[in-house]
TIGU-691575 format. One line per field, with one value per residue (C-alpha): residue number from 1; residue in three letters; x negated, y, z negated. Coordinates in Angstrom, 1 decimal, always signed. Each point is the difference from the previous one (the first is absolute). Layout:
<marlums>
gufi = c(NUM; ...)
lolo = c(ALA; ...)
px = c(X; ...)
py = c(Y; ...)
pz = c(Z; ...)
</marlums>
This chain:
<marlums>
gufi = c(1; 2; 3; 4; 5; 6; 7; 8; 9; 10; 11; 12; 13; 14; 15; 16; 17; 18; 19; 20; 21; 22; 23; 24; 25; 26; 27; 28; 29; 30; 31; 32; 33; 34; 35; 36; 37; 38; 39; 40; 41; 42; 43; 44; 45; 46; 47; 48; 49; 50; 51; 52; 53; 54; 55; 56; 57; 58; 59; 60; 61; 62; 63; 64; 65; 66; 67; 68; 69; 70; 71; 72; 73; 74; 75; 76; 77; 78; 79; 80; 81; 82; 83; 84; 85; 86; 87; 88; 89; 90; 91; 92; 93; 94; 95; 96; 97; 98; 99; 100; 101; 102; 103; 104; 105; 106; 107; 108; 109; 110; 111; 112; 113; 114; 115; 116; 117; 118; 119; 120; 121; 122; 123; 124; 125; 126; 127; 128; 129; 130; 131; 132; 133; 134; 135; 136; 137; 138; 139; 140; 141; 142; 143; 144; 145; 146; 147; 148; 149; 150; 151; 152; 153; 154; 155; 156; 157; 158; 159; 160; 161; 162; 163; 164; 165; 166; 167; 168; 169; 170; 171; 172; 173; 174; 175; 176; 177; 178; 179; 180; 181; 182; 183; 184; 185; 186; 187; 188; 189; 190; 191; 192; 193; 194; 195; 196; 197; 198; 199; 200; 201; 202; 203; 204; 205; 206; 207; 208; 209; 210; 211; 212; 213; 214; 215; 216; 217; 218; 219; 220; 221; 222; 223; 224; 225; 226; 227; 228; 229; 230; 231; 232; 233; 234; 235; 236; 237; 238; 239; 240; 241; 242; 243; 244; 245; 246; 247; 248; 249; 250; 251; 252; 253; 254; 255; 256; 257; 258; 259; 260; 261; 262; 263; 264; 265; 266; 267; 268; 269; 270; 271; 272; 273; 274; 275; 276; 277; 278; 279; 280; 281; 282; 283; 284; 285; 286; 287)
lolo = c(MET; ARG; ARG; SER; PRO; LEU; ALA; LEU; PRO; TYR; LEU; LEU; GLY; SER; LEU; LEU; LEU; VAL; GLY; VAL; PRO; LEU; VAL; LEU; ALA; GLY; TYR; LEU; ALA; SER; THR; SER; TYR; HIS; GLY; PHE; ARG; ALA; PRO; VAL; PHE; THR; GLY; ALA; GLU; ASN; TRP; ALA; ARG; LEU; THR; GLY; ASP; ALA; PRO; PHE; TRP; ARG; SER; VAL; GLY; VAL; SER; ALA; VAL; VAL; ALA; ALA; VAL; ALA; VAL; PRO; LEU; ARG; LEU; ALA; LEU; ALA; VAL; GLY; ALA; ALA; LEU; LEU; LEU; ALA; ARG; ARG; GLY; ALA; GLY; ALA; SER; VAL; GLY; ARG; VAL; ALA; ALA; TYR; LEU; PRO; SER; VAL; ILE; PRO; GLU; ALA; ALA; TRP; ALA; LEU; LEU; TRP; LEU; TRP; ILE; LEU; ASN; PRO; LEU; TYR; GLY; PRO; LEU; PRO; ALA; LEU; LEU; ARG; ALA; LEU; GLY; VAL; PRO; ASP; PRO; GLY; PHE; LEU; THR; GLU; PRO; TRP; GLY; ALA; ARG; LEU; GLY; LEU; VAL; LEU; VAL; MET; ALA; PHE; GLN; VAL; GLY; GLU; ALA; PHE; VAL; VAL; ALA; LEU; ALA; ALA; ARG; ALA; ALA; ILE; PRO; PRO; ARG; LEU; TYR; GLU; ALA; ILE; ALA; VAL; GLU; GLY; GLY; SER; ALA; TRP; PHE; ALA; THR; ARG; ARG; LEU; THR; LEU; PRO; LEU; MET; ALA; PRO; ILE; VAL; LEU; VAL; LEU; ALA; VAL; ARG; ASP; VAL; VAL; VAL; VAL; VAL; GLN; ASN; ALA; PHE; VAL; PRO; ALA; LEU; LEU; VAL; THR; GLU; GLY; GLY; PRO; ALA; ASN; ALA; THR; VAL; THR; ALA; PRO; LEU; HIS; LEU; TYR; GLN; ARG; ALA; PHE; GLU; TYR; GLY; GLU; LEU; GLY; TYR; ALA; SER; THR; LEU; SER; VAL; THR; LEU; LEU; VAL; LEU; THR; VAL; LEU; ALA; ALA; ALA; LEU; PRO; LEU; TRP; LEU; ALA; SER; ARG; LEU; ALA; LEU; ARG; GLN; ARG; SER; ARG; ALA)
px = c(+22.4; -3.8; -2.5; -2.1; -3.9; -1.3; +1.1; -2.1; -3.7; +1.8; +1.6; -3.7; -1.4; +2.5; -0.2; -4.0; -0.6; +3.5; +1.3; -2.8; -1.6; +2.8; +0.7; -3.5; +0.0; +3.6; -2.2; -3.3; +2.9; +0.1; -3.1; -3.3; -2.9; -2.5; -1.7; -3.0; +2.2; +2.9; +3.0; +1.5; +3.5; +1.5; +4.1; +1.6; -3.0; -0.3; +3.2; +0.6; -2.9; +2.0; +2.7; -2.6; -2.2; +1.0; -3.1; +1.6; +3.6; -1.7; -1.6; +3.3; +1.6; -2.5; +0.5; +3.7; -0.4; -2.3; +2.1; +3.8; -1.8; -1.5; +2.4; +2.2; -2.4; -1.5; +3.5; +0.6; -3.1; +0.2; +3.5; -0.2; -2.8; +1.8; +3.0; -2.3; -2.5; +3.4; +0.0; -2.5; -3.5; -3.0; +0.1; +2.1; -2.6; -2.8; +2.7; +0.5; -3.9; -0.4; +2.7; -1.6; -3.9; +0.1; +1.4; -3.1; -2.3; -2.0; +1.9; -3.4; -1.2; +4.1; -1.1; -3.5; +1.8; +2.3; -2.4; -1.9; +3.2; +1.2; -3.0; +0.4; -3.5; +0.4; +2.2; +2.1; +3.9; -1.0; -1.2; +3.5; +2.1; -2.9; +0.4; +3.5; +0.4; +1.7; -1.7; -2.2; +1.7; -3.7; +0.2; -2.5; -0.6; +3.7; +2.5; +3.3; -2.8; -2.0; +3.0; +1.3; -3.5; +1.3; +3.2; -2.1; -2.3; +2.6; +2.2; -0.7; -0.9; +2.9; -0.8; +2.1; +3.0; -0.1; -0.2; +2.7; +2.4; -1.1; +1.3; +3.0; +0.4; +0.3; +1.7; +3.0; +2.3; -0.6; +3.5; +1.2; -2.0; +1.3; +3.5; -1.0; -0.9; +3.6; +1.9; -2.0; -2.1; -3.1; -3.5; +0.0; +3.6; -1.5; -2.5; +1.6; +3.0; -1.4; -3.8; -0.6; +2.7; -0.8; -3.9; +1.2; -0.3; -3.7; -1.0; +1.0; -2.5; -2.0; +0.3; -0.1; -3.2; -1.9; +1.3; -2.3; -2.6; -0.1; -0.9; -2.5; -2.1; -0.2; -2.8; -2.5; +0.5; +0.3; -3.6; -1.5; +1.7; +1.0; -1.6; +2.7; -0.4; +0.3; +0.6; +1.5; +2.8; -0.5; -0.4; +1.9; +1.5; -2.1; -3.3; +0.5; +0.9; -3.8; -2.1; +1.8; -1.2; -3.5; -1.1; +0.6; +0.7; +3.1; +1.0; +2.7; +1.5; +0.0; +2.4; +2.3; -0.3; +0.3; +3.3; +1.4; -0.8; +1.1; +3.9; +0.0; -0.9; +3.0; +2.0; -1.0; +0.5; +3.4; +1.2; +0.3; +3.1; +1.2; +0.5; +1.3; +2.6; +1.3; +0.8; +1.6; +2.3; +0.6; +0.6; +2.9; +1.7; +0.3; +0.7)
py = c(+27.9; +1.2; -2.5; +0.9; -1.0; -0.2; -4.4; +0.0; -0.3; -2.7; -2.3; +0.3; -1.2; -2.8; -1.3; -0.3; -0.9; -2.4; -0.5; -1.1; -1.4; -2.2; -0.8; -0.9; -2.8; -1.7; -0.8; -1.6; -2.2; -2.1; +0.4; -2.5; +2.7; +0.0; +3.5; -1.7; -0.5; +1.3; -1.4; -3.0; +0.2; -3.3; +0.5; -0.7; -2.6; +2.8; +0.3; -4.6; +0.4; +2.7; -1.9; -3.1; +2.4; -0.8; +2.2; +3.5; -1.1; -0.1; +3.5; +1.4; -1.8; +1.4; +2.9; +0.4; -1.1; +2.9; +2.4; -1.1; +0.5; +3.1; +2.0; +0.1; +0.7; +3.4; +1.7; -0.3; +1.6; +2.2; +1.1; -0.6; +2.7; +2.8; -0.4; +0.5; +2.4; +1.8; +3.4; +2.4; +0.9; -0.4; -3.8; -0.8; +1.5; -2.4; -2.7; +0.2; +0.7; -3.2; -1.9; +1.3; -0.7; -3.8; +1.0; +1.6; -2.6; -2.4; -2.9; -1.5; +2.1; -0.9; -3.5; -0.3; +2.2; -2.9; -3.0; +1.4; +0.6; -3.3; -2.0; -2.7; +0.8; +3.3; +1.5; +2.3; -1.7; -3.0; +1.0; +2.1; -2.9; -2.6; +3.2; +0.2; -4.1; -0.3; -3.4; +1.8; -1.4; -0.3; +2.5; -0.9; -3.2; -1.5; -0.4; +1.5; +2.7; +0.8; +1.5; +2.1; +1.6; +1.2; +0.6; +2.9; +0.7; +1.5; +1.3; +2.7; +2.0; +1.6; +3.4; +0.3; -1.6; +2.4; +3.3; -1.2; -1.0; +2.7; +2.2; -2.2; +1.3; +3.2; +0.7; -1.2; +3.2; +0.8; +1.1; -3.9; -0.5; +3.2; -1.7; -3.1; +2.0; +2.0; -3.5; -1.1; -3.0; -0.7; -0.1; -3.8; +0.4; +2.6; -2.0; -2.8; +1.4; +2.6; +0.7; -3.5; -0.6; +3.1; -1.1; -3.3; +0.5; +1.4; -2.8; -2.7; +2.0; -0.7; -3.0; -0.7; +1.6; -2.0; -3.3; +1.2; +1.7; -3.3; -2.0; +1.3; +1.7; -3.2; -0.7; +1.9; -1.7; -3.3; +0.6; +2.1; -1.2; -3.6; -1.3; -1.7; -2.7; -1.7; -2.7; +2.5; +1.4; +3.3; -0.6; +2.6; +0.1; +2.9; -1.8; -3.1; +1.4; +2.3; -3.3; -1.5; +3.2; +0.6; -3.4; -2.1; +2.2; -0.9; +3.6; -1.6; -2.3; +2.9; +2.7; -2.5; -0.7; +4.3; -0.1; -2.4; +1.9; +2.9; -1.3; -2.0; +3.6; +1.9; -2.5; +0.5; +3.1; +0.1; -2.3; +2.9; +2.1; -3.4; -0.1; +2.8; +0.2; -3.0; +1.9; +3.0; -2.5; -1.4; +3.2; +0.7; -2.8; +0.5; +3.7)
pz = c(+21.9; -0.4; -2.0; -2.1; +0.5; -3.7; +0.2; +2.9; -1.6; -2.5; +2.8; +1.8; -3.3; -0.6; +3.7; -0.6; -3.1; -0.1; +3.4; +1.8; -3.2; +0.0; +3.5; +0.4; -3.1; +1.6; +2.9; -1.9; -1.6; +2.0; +1.5; -1.4; -1.0; -2.3; +0.7; +2.3; +3.1; +2.2; -1.7; +1.9; +0.3; -1.9; -0.1; -2.9; -1.1; -3.3; -0.9; +0.2; -2.2; -2.4; -0.9; -1.3; -2.0; -3.2; -1.4; +1.7; -1.6; -3.1; +0.0; +1.2; -3.2; -2.4; +1.7; +0.0; -4.4; -0.3; +1.7; -1.7; -3.8; +1.2; +2.2; -3.2; -2.5; +2.3; +0.8; -3.6; -0.8; +2.5; -0.6; -4.5; +0.4; +2.3; -2.9; -3.0; +2.1; +2.2; -2.8; +0.2; -2.7; -0.6; -1.4; +3.4; +2.0; -1.3; +0.3; +3.7; +0.3; -1.6; +2.2; +3.9; -1.5; +0.6; +3.5; +1.2; -1.3; +3.0; -0.3; +0.2; -3.3; -2.0; +0.5; -1.2; -2.9; -0.7; +0.4; -2.9; -1.7; +0.4; -0.4; -2.6; -1.8; -0.7; +1.9; -2.1; +0.7; -0.9; -3.3; -0.6; +0.4; -1.8; -2.9; +0.1; -0.2; +3.8; +2.5; +2.4; +3.6; +1.1; +2.6; +1.1; -0.4; +0.0; +3.4; -1.2; -2.4; +3.2; +1.8; -2.6; -0.1; +3.8; -1.2; -2.6; +2.4; +2.1; -2.4; -1.0; +3.2; +0.3; +0.8; +2.9; -1.1; -3.6; +2.0; +2.7; -3.3; -1.8; +3.5; -0.1; -3.4; +0.1; +2.8; -2.5; -0.8; -3.8; -0.1; +0.4; -3.7; -1.4; +1.1; -2.0; -2.6; -0.4; +0.5; -3.0; +2.1; -1.3; +1.4; +0.7; +1.3; +2.3; +1.3; +0.5; +2.2; +1.5; +0.7; +0.4; +2.6; +2.1; -0.1; +1.5; +3.6; -0.7; -2.8; +3.8; +2.0; -2.6; -0.1; +4.1; -0.6; -2.6; +1.3; +3.2; -2.4; -2.5; +2.9; +1.7; -3.4; -1.3; +2.2; -2.0; -3.9; +2.0; +1.7; -3.0; -3.1; -0.1; +3.6; +0.9; -2.6; -2.3; +2.6; +2.5; -2.7; +1.3; +3.7; +1.6; +2.5; +1.4; -1.3; +1.6; +3.7; -1.3; -0.8; +3.8; +1.7; -1.7; -1.4; +2.3; +3.2; +0.6; +1.8; +2.1; -2.4; -2.6; +2.5; +0.4; -4.1; -0.2; +1.9; -1.5; -2.9; +1.2; +0.0; -2.9; -1.4; +1.9; -1.1; -3.5; +0.3; +1.1; -2.9; -2.2; +2.8; +0.3; -3.5; -0.3; +2.2; -1.0; -3.4; +1.6; +1.7; -3.3; -1.2; +2.3; -0.3; -3.5; +0.6)
</marlums>
């Protein structure tokens, strides 16, 4: 069978941009390296240090909490917007642009915009909560409020997921909805029994993707919006890794943290797949 050369540039790019850095990170993870001298191989010393590194594991917990809230919220917004804007029309076109627009804004600019929105003195969101009589959670001043602030910063950047969900909704044949309407089924019945089950595989893929995106992209808002505070409550794992590498100069140990974070992210991304397989097996057993 003749193979197409179209995948060759992608494979070469993946090798240079992913494979080579991963191999180098794996090597540096077992060295003492501060950037001024050649790396010194230390064996399992960094890994033994990792087991007792409470600040790192605390940052992993912060990333897990933020992802546990942000990922379902992002999926709900992306799928909900796709269902609302599936029909064609001028209003739908404007809504689609509005749904995708936050994803094209640079991350630093988006984070600074939310720094203004969440400001406890003159930010519009705290002012709106005060006007409604809702207690201010302290988006920049309280530990859990700051974590909620990180979730809000990342929740609305769902442009790519929205486009994928919209394409999945458009791929459902209209005749299926016509058949439900002929049988007297409501729109809610069609959504619950037809649309969402058919979109479920795509939503599962988006869930896996969003786990990775949220864990990695929490670095910019944690650095620019909350600066890891208050009381280190928003020091996410990527931010902790950045501090170890570029503030403390521990490049070798930072590589150990990087490899560990990669493994943990892969395990977290596999969680939606495991849950989906368990649900599928349960449904088959009931059938």
